[in-house]
DOTILO-197490 format. One line per 5 residues: number of its first residue (from 1); their letters; for each residue x, y negated, z of C-alpha. Coordinates in steps of 0.1 Angstrom, whole numbers, plus 5000, padded with zeros to 4 digits. Layout:
<nodes>
NUM) A) X:Y:Z  ...
</nodes>
This chain:
<nodes>
1) MMAKR) 5033:4700:5096  5009:4702:5130  4986:4689:5107  4987:4712:5080  4991:4742:5102
6) RGMLK) 4954:4732:5120  4940:4723:5082  4951:4762:5073  4938:4772:5105  4904:4762:5098
11) AVVMR) 4904:4767:5061  4908:4803:5072  4880:4803:5099  4856:4786:5075  4868:4818:5049
16) FGVGP) 4866:4849:5073  4846:4833:5104  4853:4846:5140  4851:4881:5143  4864:4894:5181
21) FPSPW) 4866:4929:5173  4883:4951:5147  4863:4953:5111  4849:4986:5107  4858:4985:5071
26) LRAAF) 4896:4991:5087  4882:5018:5109  4867:5035:5079  4900:5033:5057  4920:5053:5084
31) GVGLP) 4894:5078:5091  4888:5083:5053  4923:5079:5041  4948:5098:5065  4927:5130:5058
36) VLAAA) 4930:5127:5025  4965:5123:5024  4967:5156:5045  4950:5171:5016  4973:5158:4991
41) AVGLG) 5002:5166:5009  4991:5205:5021  4964:5213:4997  4975:5206:4962  5006:5229:4965
46) GGEAQ) 4983:5253:4989  4978:5277:4964  5002:5311:4955  5033:5287:4939  5051:5303:4918
51) AKGGG) 5090:5309:4931  5113:5283:4924  5142:5283:4903  5173:5267:4912  5161:5241:4940
56) GFDQG) 5159:5209:4938  5131:5191:4915  5117:5224:4909  5077:5234:4908  5067:5230:4943
61) GYIMG) 5053:5205:4967  5069:5179:4983  5069:5150:5012  5080:5118:5009  5085:5084:5026
66) TPGSV) 5092:5046:5024  5112:5038:5051  5114:5000:5036  5101:4978:5005  5098:4946:4995
71) SIPVD) 5070:4928:4978  5066:4894:4961  5033:4875:4955  5030:4871:4921  4992:4861:4922
76) TDDFF) 4967:4850:4952  4938:4839:4932  4908:4824:4954  4931:4832:4983  4958:4813:5005
81) DLDPT) 4992:4815:4995  5014:4844:5006  5055:4842:5011  5070:4875:5002  5067:4904:5027
86) FGWGF) 5079:4939:5036  5066:4973:5045  5064:5010:5044  5045:5044:5033  5042:5080:5031
91) GGGYM) 5029:5108:5011  5032:5139:4996  5017:5162:4969  5028:5187:4941  5053:5187:4915
96) FAEGK) 5048:5204:4879  5080:5214:4861  5075:5229:4825  5106:5234:4803  5141:5219:4810
101) LFKAT) 5136:5187:4815  5094:5181:4820  5084:5170:4853  5051:5156:4869  5037:5149:4899
106) IGGVF) 5002:5145:4917  4994:5136:4954  4985:5107:4977  5003:5077:4995  4996:5053:5021
111) EHSLV) 5014:5019:5021  5012:4993:5047  5028:4957:5047  5026:4926:5063  5002:4894:5050
116) IFDDL) 5025:4866:5058  5011:4829:5049  5032:4803:5033  5042:4777:5060  5024:4792:5088
121) DYDDL) 5039:4813:5123  5027:4850:5121  5017:4844:5157  4989:4818:5144  4982:4834:5112
126) GGHLV) 4988:4867:5096  4977:4899:5087  4979:4937:5073  4979:4952:5037  4967:4990:5037
131) RFMPE) 4964:5010:5002  4953:5046:5004  4958:5063:4969  4962:5089:4950  4990:5084:4923
136) ARIGA) 5008:5107:4898  5044:5106:4881  5050:5117:4850  5090:5118:4834  5118:5142:4826
141) GTNKV) 5150:5148:4840  5172:5180:4857  5169:5197:4888  5195:5172:4902  5176:5139:4889
146) WGYGL) 5150:5127:4870  5129:5096:4859  5096:5089:4858  5065:5059:4851  5040:5059:4882
151) MGGGV) 5002:5051:4878  4978:5052:4912  4949:5036:4924  4925:5035:4952  4912:5019:4981
156) AVVNV) 4927:4989:4998  4917:4967:5030  4932:4937:5040  4928:4925:5076  4936:4892:5090
161) NWRND) 4942:4879:5126  4943:4842:5137  4950:4822:5165  4941:4781:5170  4960:4770:5202
166) FFDLD) 4942:4736:5197  4906:4744:5197  4910:4778:5219  4896:4802:5191  4912:4833:5177
171) GRESA) 4893:4859:5153  4899:4891:5135  4881:4896:5100  4889:4927:5073  4880:4928:5034
176) PGFNM) 4878:4960:5016  4887:4963:4982  4905:4984:4953  4943:4985:4944  4959:4995:4914
181) QLGGG) 4994:5004:4909  5016:5008:4879  5056:5013:4878  5083:5037:4875  5114:5052:4895
186) VQAIV) 5144:5076:4896  5150:5100:4923  5182:5121:4931  5190:5151:4949  5219:5150:4976
191) YKNLF) 5214:5176:4999  5202:5210:4992  5162:5200:4985  5167:5165:5001  5163:5135:4980
196) IGGEF) 5165:5095:4976  5153:5069:4950  5140:5038:4944  5104:5025:4927  5097:4994:4911
201) DVDLG) 5056:4989:4916  5031:4962:4905  5000:4962:4925  4969:4946:4919  4942:4945:4943
206) FFFED) 4909:4929:4941  4889:4924:4978  4855:4917:4981  4848:4892:5015  4810:4887:5019
211) DDDQF) 4805:4873:5052  4773:4853:5057  4787:4844:5093  4807:4814:5084  4798:4786:5102
216) GSPRD) 4766:4775:5079  4785:4779:5044  4776:4814:5033  4793:4822:5006  4809:4854:4984
221) DDFTI) 4844:4851:4987  4862:4879:4964  4896:4874:4958  4930:4894:4945  4965:4897:4956
226) HTVSI) 4990:4909:4931  5026:4915:4937  5055:4933:4925  5078:4955:4948  5112:4978:4950
231) EAIIG) 5106:5005:4978  5136:5034:4986  5123:5063:4991  5133:5096:5006  5120:5132:5009
236) WYF) 5122:5171:5006  5113:5190:4978  5098:5227:4989
</nodes>
């Protein structure tokens, strides 16, 4: 087992290289993504919205959080094997409600999940996957419950941290990419405009790692991380 761990850690070093400082890609993603989410939550509903009818799922803005999600990797092409993981997120946007049943939302979301490598301790090798995405939901329902399909896409970043006690080495490296999200869900009002719900998502992540500092073995290491997730959500419609 110890020899296998050393081999895995050596493979990570060869892939990502040694980088003692946080990647500028991750800093740039936070710098650009968070203002985008704020604009989605506030700016999209910033106009003179029409008066709400009976409350609940009616036309107007919303905020939401994902206090917990479970993700299962289904494909990690040209990357290391990953274990199931968990995460969280938040977002906001605006709902359009036309007629008795039609409803749609447009907004933005931030999502974070851990990257847990198979057969390795997280302290030795672990990471984070973050996504910043505009997203849309289209469906139907009443003012108390509605169901919908979900589609989104945007920037994603994988950040990997590793520690090799045997060689007394550690490092940190990031790879930027693009994420496409498809899925569906159901939301229900439980108190005034407070709602809870659940969603099933498929995330298709494509990442690009082009680092020439590879211990004399420069290469372009593009890879994919595709997952399926179940998410619990809670939020408020205004």
